[in-house]
C-alpha positions in Angstrom: 117.6 133.8 100.2 118.6 130.1 99.7 122.2 130.8 101.0 120.9 132.6 103.8 118.5 129.7 105.0 121.3 127.3 104.6 123.3 129.2 107.0 120.6 129.4 109.4 120.0 125.7 109.1 123.6 125.1 109.6 123.9 127.6 112.7 121.2 126.0 114.2 122.4 122.8 113.9 125.8 123.7 115.5 123.9 125.3 118.3 122.1 122.2 119.5 125.3 120.2 119.0 127.0 122.4 121.4 124.1 122.2 123.8 123.6 118.4 123.5 126.5 116.8 121.5 125.5 113.4 122.9 121.8 113.5 121.2 122.8 115.6 118.0 125.9 113.4 117.3 127.6 115.7 114.7 129.0 118.8 114.2 127.3 119.6 111.0 124.5 118.6 108.9 124.7 115.8 106.3 126.1 116.9 103.0 123.9 116.3 99.7 126.5 113.2 99.0 125.2 111.6 102.2 121.5 112.0 101.8 121.6 110.9 98.0 123.3 107.8 99.2 120.9 107.4 101.6 117.6 108.0 99.6 119.2 105.8 96.6 118.8 102.8 99.1 115.0 102.9 98.9 112.9 101.4 96.7 110.7 104.6 96.2 108.1 102.9 93.8 107.3 100.5 96.6 107.4 102.6 99.7 104.2 104.2 100.9 105.1 104.2 104.6 108.4 105.9 105.5 109.8 106.8 108.7 113.0 109.1 109.7 114.6 108.9 112.9 116.6 111.9 114.1 115.8 114.3 111.4 117.8 117.1 112.7 117.2 120.3 110.7 115.3 118.3 107.9 118.4 118.4 105.7 117.7 114.3 104.7 114.0 115.4 105.1 114.0 117.2 102.2 115.6 114.7 99.9 113.2 111.9 101.3 110.4 114.0 100.4 111.6 114.6 96.8 111.7 110.8 96.2 108.4 110.0 97.8 105.2 109.0 95.8 102.3 111.3 96.1 100.6 108.8 98.1 103.2 108.3 100.7 103.6 109.1 104.2 106.4 109.9 106.1 106.5 110.0 109.9 109.6 111.9 111.5 110.6 111.0 115.2 112.8 113.8 116.6 113.4 114.4 120.4 114.9 117.7 120.3 112.0 120.4 120.7 114.1 122.8 118.7 114.4 120.7 115.9 110.8 119.5 115.9 109.7 122.9 115.7 112.1 123.6 112.7 110.7 120.3 111.0 107.1 121.3 111.4 107.6 124.4 109.4 108.4 122.1 106.5 105.4 122.3 104.1 104.2 118.8 102.9 101.2 117.1 103.8 102.4 113.9 103.7 104.8 114.5 106.6 103.8 114.3 110.1 106.5 115.1 113.0 106.4 113.3 116.4 108.5 114.9 119.0 109.2 111.2 120.4 111.7 108.8 120.5 112.4 106.2 117.6 111.8 103.5 120.2 108.0 104.6 120.5 107.1 103.5 116.7 104.3 101.1 116.5 103.5 101.2 112.7 104.8 99.1 109.9 107.1 101.0 107.5 108.5 100.4 104.0 111.6 102.2 104.5 113.0 103.9 107.9 115.9 106.4 107.5 117.8 106.9 110.6 120.6 109.6 111.5 120.6 108.7 115.1 124.0 108.9 117.0 123.3 105.2 118.2 126.9 105.0 119.5 126.3 107.4 122.0 123.3 106.4 123.1 123.3 103.8 126.4 123.4 100.0 124.9 119.8 99.5 126.3 118.4 102.3 124.2 120.4 101.6 121.1 119.4 97.7 121.3 115.5 98.8 121.7 115.5 101.2 118.9 117.2 98.7 116.5 114.8 95.8 117.8 111.9 98.1 117.4 113.1 99.4 113.9 113.5 95.6 112.7 110.1 94.6 114.0 108.6 97.8 112.3 109.6 96.8 108.8 107.2 95.4 106.3 108.5 91.9 105.0 110.6 93.8 102.0 111.3 96.9 103.8 114.6 98.4 104.5 116.4 100.4 107.6 119.1 102.8 106.4 121.4 104.1 108.9 124.3 106.2 108.8 127.1 106.4 111.2 130.8 107.9 111.5 132.4 104.7 112.5 131.9 100.7 112.1 131.5 100.3 115.8 127.5 99.8 115.6 128.1 96.6 113.1 127.6 94.1 116.0 124.7 95.5 117.2 123.2 96.0 113.8 124.2 92.3 113.2 121.9 91.2 116.0 118.8 92.4 114.2 119.7 92.6 110.5 121.5 91.7 107.4 123.3 94.7 106.2 125.8 95.9 103.6 127.5 99.4 104.1 128.9 102.0 101.8 131.5 104.7 102.7 130.5 108.2 101.9 133.9 110.2 101.9 132.3 113.6 101.0 130.3 114.1 104.3 132.1 116.1 107.6 133.0 113.8 109.0 133.0 110.6 106.2 130.1 108.4 107.0 128.9 104.8 106.7 125.6 104.1 105.4 124.3 100.8 106.3 121.4 99.5 104.3 119.7 96.7 106.3 117.0 94.0 106.2 115.2 92.4 108.9 116.8 89.0 110.0 113.2 87.4 109.5 110.4 88.4 107.8 107.7 89.7 109.4 104.0 90.2 108.1 
């Protein structure tokens, strides 16, 4: 049964990629190796408000939920209606799915995870999302973004201090950026 669900998830992901490669951004869902690297970058004892941008089929979402505190809240921002519907089927009372752009965030977050293919977005939208993410972080908050190339680094540097890790065991290999806002915000 688990294998069947995994195959359905992958098939759904590939279908959405074929329909809209600029917004889906990858041919396959993130591997467990990439997800583990991303969630290991957050301080789960501290993180009560968490956001995920571009959750896709929810592969990273499951990893986030497993690490979240019982009193934590996860807000998912996803623009693809098919992915939104699948994400709403993930049973977890701590999670809310917003079928909206990450640029629409208004709350403060202790951790923001992003799988958005930012390099495929128009520069103005990319900068808006990164500025909103930096502004939405609590003073000790982190923004954790993965990308398939290092070309995003100038854009990240405009808003964040960051460090990166390369995850080879992903299709394709991916950089994980652990980012902190350049200025502390209260």
